[in-house]
Each structure stands twice: as structure tokens, then as C-alpha cells.
N, C-alpha and C positions, 0 to 999 in steps of 0.2 A: 504493500500500500504506500503510495507516494505521500511524502510529507506536504502538508498544506503550506503554500508559499505565503510569506509575510507581505501584506500589501504595503506599498510605499505611498504614504499619505502626507508625510511631514512637509514636503515642498509646497503643497497646495494649502496646507494650514498656515504655513509661514507667509504665503502670498496674501491670504485673507487677513492675517494680522497686520501686514503692511498698510492695509486700507482701514481696517477697523480700529487699529491703534491710534490713527490720526483722527478718525471720526469721533472716537470716544472722548477726545480732549475738547471738542467744540460741538457737541450734539445739538445745543440750542440755537446755533447759528446756521446749521447746515440742513438743507432739504434732504429727506431720506432717499429720494430717487437719485441723488448724486452718488450714492454708493454703487449703483449698477454698472456704470461704464468702467470705472477703474477696477472693480472686481472682475468683470469679464476680461478686461485687457490683461491684467496680471495673471489671471488663471490661464488664459490662452498662451501667454509668453512662457509661463512656467511649464505648461504641458509640452510646448515645442522644444524647450531646452531639455526637459527630462527625456522625451522620446528620442531626440537627437543623440543625447549622451548614451542612452540605452543601446542604440544601434552601433554607436562608436565603440563602446566598451564591451558590449555583450553581457553586461552585468546590471540588472535592473536596480539592485539595492545600492551599488556603488554610484550608479547614475543618479539615484535619488539623493544620496549624500552630497555629491558634487553640485547638484541643482540647488540644494538648500544653502551650500556654502557660497554659491554665486549670488543668491539672494541676500545672504548676510553681507557680502561685499557691496552689492548695489545699494542696499538700504543702510549703509554704514553711518548715515547722518544721525541716527539714534545714539550710536556709540560715541560719535564725535561730540554730540551735545553733552553727554555724560563727562567726557574728557574735559570739555571747556568749563562745565560747572565745578568739577572736582578741583581743577587747578586755577580757576578764576582768571582766565586770560583768553583773549581772542587770537587764534592762530593766524599767522600770515599764510599767503597762498603757498609758499614753499613748504611750510610746516604741514599744511593740509595734504599736499602731494606726498610728502614723506610718510605721513600717517596712512594714507591710502595704500602706498606701496608696502609698508610694513604689515598692515592688516591683510593685504592681498597675498603676501608671501606666506603668512601664517596659515591662511585658509587653503592656499595651494598645497602646503605641506600636509594639512589635515586630510586633504582629498587625494593625496598621491597614491599611486598604485603600490609603492613600497610599503607605506604604512597600512594600507588596506589589507595587503597580503599577510600581515602579522596578526590580524584579527581572526581568531579561531572560529568565532560564531558571529558572522556578519548580521544574522537576524536580530541579535541582541541590540546592535547599534540602531537598526531600523526601528525596532520596537521602542527603544528609548527615545528616539527623535519623534516618533509618532505621538507618544504620550506627552513629551515635552511641548511639542507644537500645539497639541490640543489644549493643554493646560494654559499655555501662553495666550491663546485667543479667548479663553473662557471669560476673563474679566472684562475686556473691551466688548465682547459679544453680549455679555450680561448687561453691561452698562448701556450699550447701544439699544438693546431690545427694551429694557426697562424704561430708559429715558424717552425713547421714541414713542412707545405705547402711552406713557404718561403725557407726553407732549400732545399726541393726537387727541387723547381724551380731553385734556384741558382746553386745547384750542377749539375742539368741537363744542365743548360746553360753553365756552365764551361766545362762539358764533351763534349758538342757539339761545343764549340768555338775552336779557334786555340789552339793547345796544348801549354803548358807552355814552352816546348822546342821541337825543331824539332826531330822526332824519329831518332835514330841512329841504325846502324847494326854493331854488333861486329864480328870480325874474330876470329875463333878458333885458339889459339896459338899452336905451335908445341909441347910444353910441356903440361903435364896434367893441367887441369883447377885448379887454386888455390881457396881454400875457401876464402870468403871475409867476414870479420867481421867489422861491424860498431857498435861501443860501444859509446853511448852518455852518458856522465856524466854531469847531469844537473847542471848548474851554476858553473862549474869548471873554476876558474879564472886562468889567466896567471901567470907564476912564478914571473915576475917582480912586478906585482901589489900585489900579495900575500905577497911578502917580504916587499915592501915599505910601504904598507898601513895596511895590516892585521898583519904584524910582524910575518909572517909564512915562515919558511925556507923549501922550497919544493925540495931542491937539491937531497935528498936521492932518491926520486921517479924519478926525471928527470935523475939522474945518472944511476939508474937501467935500465930505458928504453934505454938510449944510449948504455949501455953495452950489451943489448940484440939486438942491431942493429937498433933501431928506429931512424927515422929522426924527430927532434924537430923543429917545426915551431915557433921559439921563439917570433916572432913579430905578430903572428896571431890575428886577430880580427873577431868577428862574423859579418855577413852581416845584421842581424836583432836582436833586443833585446828580442824577445819572442820565446818560444819553437816552436810553430807550424809554425811560419814564417821561422825560421831557418831550421827546418827539411824539410819543403816543398821545400825550395831553395836547400838544400843539395842533397835531393833525386831526384831532377829534374834538377840538375846542371845548374840552370839559376836564374836570378832575377825575382821577382814577379810583378814588376811594370806594365808591359804590360798585364800580365795575369789577374791582379786584376782590370783592367779598368771596370767600371760598378758596382763594389762592394764597392765603397768608402763610401757610405752612410749607410752601414750595419756593425754590429759587429758580424754577424753570421759566426762562424768559421767552419761550416760543410763542405764548399768546401775545406778548408785546411785539415781537417781530412780525407776527401775522397781522396785528392791528395797525402797525405802521404801514405795511405794504397795502392793506386794503382799508384805508382810513375813510372816515366820513367825508373829509375834504375832497379826497380823490373821487369818491362815488358821486358827490354832489356836483363837482365840476364836470365830470364825465357826462352826466345827464344833461348838462347845459351845452355840451359840444366841445369841451376842452379835450386835448390829448395830453397824456402824461409823458413827460420827458425825464429820463433818469440817467445819471452818470455813475458808474461804479466807484466804490471807495475801498479803503483797506480793510474794511470789516463788512460782514454780511448782515449785521443787525439792523441796518437801515437801508439796505439795497432794495430798490423797487425793480426787480429784474423782469417782471411781467408787464412793465409799462408799455404804452403804445410805441414809444421810441426809447430804446435802450442803446446807449452808445458805449460799447465795450472798448477797453483800452488796448487789448492785445489782439494782434492778427493771428497768433497761435491759438488754436481752438481748445484751450484748457480753461476750465472754470477755476475759481479760487480754491476749492477743495482739492482738485487735482494738482494745483500749484503747491499746496501744503504737502501733498504726498511727494511731489518732486523734490521739495526742500529737505526731505529725509534721505534722499539718494545722493550718490556721488556727483550727479549733475549740479547739485546746489553749489558745490565748490567753484565750478566753472561759470555757473550763472552769476554768482556774486562777483567773480573776478572780472568778467567781460560784459556784464549786464546784457545777457542774451535775450532779454525780453520775455523770459518765462515768468509766469505769475507766482514766483516763489516768495514765501514770507521772508522779508528782510528789509534792512534799511534802504537799499537801493530801490526795491520795488515800491516801498512806501513813499519815497521821495518822488519817484517817477509817477506814481498815482496822483499825488497832490498836484504836481505840475500839469499832468494831463487834465485834471478837473478844471484847473484855472484856465488853461489854454482853450479847452472845449467850451467853457462858459462864454468866451468871447465870440464864438461862432454860432451859438444857439439862436440868437435873434433872427438869423437867416432861415431858420426852419419854418414849418407850417404855423399858421395862426388859426385859432387861439391855442395856447399851450400852457400847461401847468408844469413848471420846471422845479424839480426837487433835487438839491445837491447837498450832501453832507460831507464837508471837508474836514479831515482829521488834523486840523492845525488851527491855532498854535498849540494844541494838545501834544504831549509827548507821543512818540519819540521825536526829538528835535533833530531834524535832518537838513535844515537850511541855516546858513548864517544870514546876516542882515542884507547881503547882496545876492543871495541865492546860491552861494557855493555849497557843495555837499559837506555835511558834518555828521558825526554819529557818536554815540556813547561807546566806550570800550567795554562792551558787554553784549551778551546775546540779545538779539532783537526782541523787544517787548513793547507793547503799547501801554504798559503799566503807568498809572497815575497815582497820586496820593502815596500810600505806603508801598505801592508796587513800582515806584520810580527807582531805577538803578543808579542813584547818585545822591548827592547832598542837596540840601535846600538851596545853597548858594549856586550850585551848578544848574538847578532847575530854573532859578530866576534869571541867571545870565543867558542861558540858552533860550529861554522863553522870550526874553527881550529881543534877541537876535531874530528868532523865527517870526515873531509877530511883525517886526519891521518889514521883512520880506513879504509876508502875506499882505500887509497893508498896501505895499507898492503894487503888488499884483492885483489886488482887489480894486484899486483905483482904475487900473486899465480895464478890468472886467466891467465895472460900473459905466465907464465912458463908452465901452463897446455896446453894452445893452441899450443905453439911452440913445446912442447915435444910430444904431442899426434896426431898432424896433419899428415896425410899421405903424403901430399906435403906441402912445405913452403907456408903459407897463406899470404893474404893481411889483415892487421889489421889497422883500423883507430880508434883512441881513441880521442874524441873531446868533448869540452864543447859547448853546444848550445848557451850559452851566459855566461857572468860572474856573480858574486854575485850581491845581490840587497840591501845591507844595506843602500846605499845612493841613490838608484834609485827610481824615481817617474814614476809609470806606466800610469799616466793620462796626464801629460804635460811635455814637454821638458824644459820649463822655470824653473821648480823646481829642475832640475837635476844639482847638483854642482860637480858631478864626473862622467863624461861619461866614463872615463878610467875603472872604476869598471865593468860596464856592458859590455864594449867592449874590454875586455881582456880575452882570453880563452886559455885553454890547447888545443893543436892541434898537434898530433903526428901520424906518419905513419910507418908501417913496411911493406916493400916490399920484395919479394923473391930476393935474390942476391943483395939486397940493391940498386936497380935501382932508384936512387933518382935524376937523371939528371934534371927532370922537376919540382921538388919541390924547394921552396925558402922560406926564413924565414917569409915573410909577407903574405903567401898564405892564402886566406880565404876559408871557407867551400864550397862556390859556385863552386870553381875550383877543389875540391877534386876528384870527379869522372871524370872530364875532364882529369886530370892527370892520373888517374888509367886506364881509357879506352885507352888513347893515349899510355901509357907505355906497357900495356899487351894485348890489344885486337885490335890493328891495326887501330884505328881511328886517325883522324887528326883534332880534335876539337880545335878551337881557345880558348886560355885562356882569360877569361873576366877580365876587369879592376876590381881590388879589391876595392869594395865600402862598405860603412856602412850607414844604414838607421835607422831612428827612427820611430816608430809607437806606438801610445798610445794604452792602452788596450781597450779603448772605441771605437777607430777607427783603427782597425788593418790593414786596407787596404789603409790608407793615409800615404804615405811614405815621409819623409824629409831627404834629403841627408846631412849627418853630417861628411862625410869622412875627411874633413880637420880640424874638430873641436875637435877631440879626442886627448887630451894632457896627457902625463904621469904625471899627478899631480891632486890632489884632493883639491879643494878650501874649506875653512872653511864654515860650514853650516850657 
């Protein structure tokens, strides 16, 4: 009776891990269907390598071992990141190449025929790798399944529940419909805070906007301290407290992402004949990828999730070195994305009318990738978009790099504003707004450790209306009332303006809101 052959499964399990391991890190930002293409691609590549090596060596089990070793080399970005974290330094290109060569030589030795021939029971190696690879994918598989099922349930529950705001119907004005631009400059602080605490004089930019006819809401504060909370409230012109009932025990942000993409503002404007125009950014939390017009940055047909997978491969070393245009996660891609957004904004007025343009620019928010004239800079640390306690540097570094980056963003935004005003067929509506203030003193986990609420709750908030119809605007208006004013002024609604309030929510509990409206003082206590 012939012995049953040991199946070679581990290369395929490791291929699955290469995808699931990345997905499990960001499940709340990624559509589940984005798993399909990279899984099929890697499964197919793994099968081709395995079958080819099997024909070449005549040994199925050794072919499986070599296939897994090839995958271990191709996806060496995971090991590289551990190396960087352990020794707290960023390797040069030469050091990266030496690492890849050394790692490749070790794997080549492990897969050599000489070493394989010394193994008395090859089936034990295959069984060990089969079990190991299965154990390796269990955690990300469990995380992906649990989180995804939870996200689907919560998102569907939110969609079937009472809407975040009662639907409104807009009236078509007698004049042609104006284009509407919502430009979010992430972590853009208010002029008074920047001057008093960061020592930054922002009068040049503010004066420029005033000369162009903008209304400056000088005392504006955000309603929430996190991007998704702020944008959900802005684009649905209501507070989130009632809407979030039942979500207090979760930190799953998928309902927020879904409500940003399918907001009441978008639904209402679409019904009036507007087309939604969206530009991608460095994060998926605010991307409206199913807009009528989506203007992708890369000619290479990879989405951001696939770019993250590429960033765990050996290709990342070369992509970072020569800026190959791959959507890999890193300082170079982040810098290129911001510049693409700014450059593309200057061309959008030439598109169809009327349009609703939504752009979320992750600047002057960290990571700081521009100096004051636009030259590339970056932290000597692994790429991160961490703010507050997640910033990989000192408070002094934060303030200095923030001052430099905001200077460049201001100069670019002046060009953007002039292009929009110059090239628009009809005078547009433009809102330029910080979703929250900077985070050099902000604690994302607990309110008790925040000694300067003013920093996070001070924002740029400016409006350009055709014919400067600013009767309903006022200095302390908060973002929740922005579209209430726009709709009342231009589209015949009579929406009541809400009381301007400010809430704190920790990163761990984004749906637990604490009213801090009366506690924000224009002063920063000593740490």
C-alpha cells in the first residue's frame, strides 16, 4: 500500500497572509472587495512558481519549500520594518540592497539541494510549514472576518436607522447653479493660535483671501477633534450624537467612512443636477471613489490597498529610491499626492458644470514632507501619519516643520484660489476649512492629558460666496452650520442654524462624545 503523499499547502497560505496581513492593519478603511484581485494574483503567481519548480526539480515538496522561500524574499518588507524598528534608524539605499542580498543568500542556502538532501524525512518539513503557515494566517483571517462582518452589520444598521439629518429638497435658483468647492486642509489651525503659540504670522494668507472677497470666520472652532467625525458632521450638516447611539462600545469607523462617501450633501446636490468630483488622498477614510468624476493620481492600475501590499515587497526599496510612481505608502508618495491634489484643483474649473468638488488635503497635518518653498523633507523614521502622541518627534520639531509646511501650502492655495475664481464659468461657492487644529499638544486617548484644547479646537474656516452674500455667516460659525448657511442662502431652504458646540472623543472610543464647549480657552497651560 502506497504511503499517502503530504500535500504542499504552505506557499499558498503564505501568499494569502501577504494580503490578509496588510488588510488586517486597516480593515476600517478598506473595501472588502479589494481583497479579491491581489488574492487571485498572488495565488496565481504562487501556483506558477510552484508548478515550474516542481517540473524543474522533480520534487514537489522541495519545490514547495523553494516557493515559500521566494515569497519570504519578495515580501521581505515585513522583516525590514522589524529591523528598522529594532535599531531605530532609516537605512540608506545601499544598506537596503545589502540587507536584501544577505537575506536572499540565507534563503538560497535554506533551499539548496545540498541541505535538502541531508533531511531524512522531507515530509516533516512540509508538515511543519503547512501548520506554521496556517497558524500565521489565523489571526489576520480572524481579524478580517470578525471586523468585516461587524462593519457590515453596523453600516447596514446605520443605513436602515433614522438618517443623520432629515432629507432636504433644494430649489433651483434663478441664476445658473454655482460650482461648490469644499477644500479640507487637515489640521489647519486658526490665525490667533498660530500666532500666539506657534509664533507663525498667517496674515499674508488671510489678507489674500479677504482681498479676493472671502469671509473669514475668525473665531471658528471644529465640532469634533478627529477627521472622520468632523467630515461626517460637515457633510451631513448635523451633530453625530443621536446618530451614533448604539455605537458607543465600538471603535469601528466604517459607518463614518460610509456616511462621508454617501452624505446628505452629496445626495441633495445630486438630485439638483450636480456631479460629484473627487480627488484621491493619502488615506481612504474620506475618499469618494464612486463619485461621478474621480481623478486618480497614478496611471499604474493599482489601488491604495495594492500599493500597501507592494510596500511590503522588495519593490518598495526601489520605488522609494527612484519614485517609480507606485502607490506605495511612504513619504515620497504622500508628498506626490498632496502636490497632485493642489495641481489638479487648478484644472477642475474647466470640467463640467455644475459640480460639487470635495478635496481632503492631508496638510499641514503630519507627516511634514515640504519645506517653506516646496523642497522635499521627511522625518528620520518610518512613514507614519501619526499626530498628537503618534508624532515621531519632539514638540519643537512639530512646530518648526508645521510652520514650514503651512507656508508652502498657503502659497499653493493662493494659486488654487486664483485659478478657481479666474476659470469658473459662474462665480463659485468655495469653503476652505480645517477639520481640526494641530496636534503637538493633543492627546488622542484621554481628555485629562490635554493641556491645550485651544490647539485642536482652533481652525481656519473661510467662505467665498457669489456676490459676497454673507448675511448668515458670523465669526464663530462652526462647520456643522456651513451647508445650512449655503442651502439657506442659495437654494431656498429655511434650515435652522444649530447651536455651535464642541465635543471631545478619544481615538479608542470615537462615538463617546463629551461636551467641552465652555472649556476651550485661548491659552495653553505648561505641560
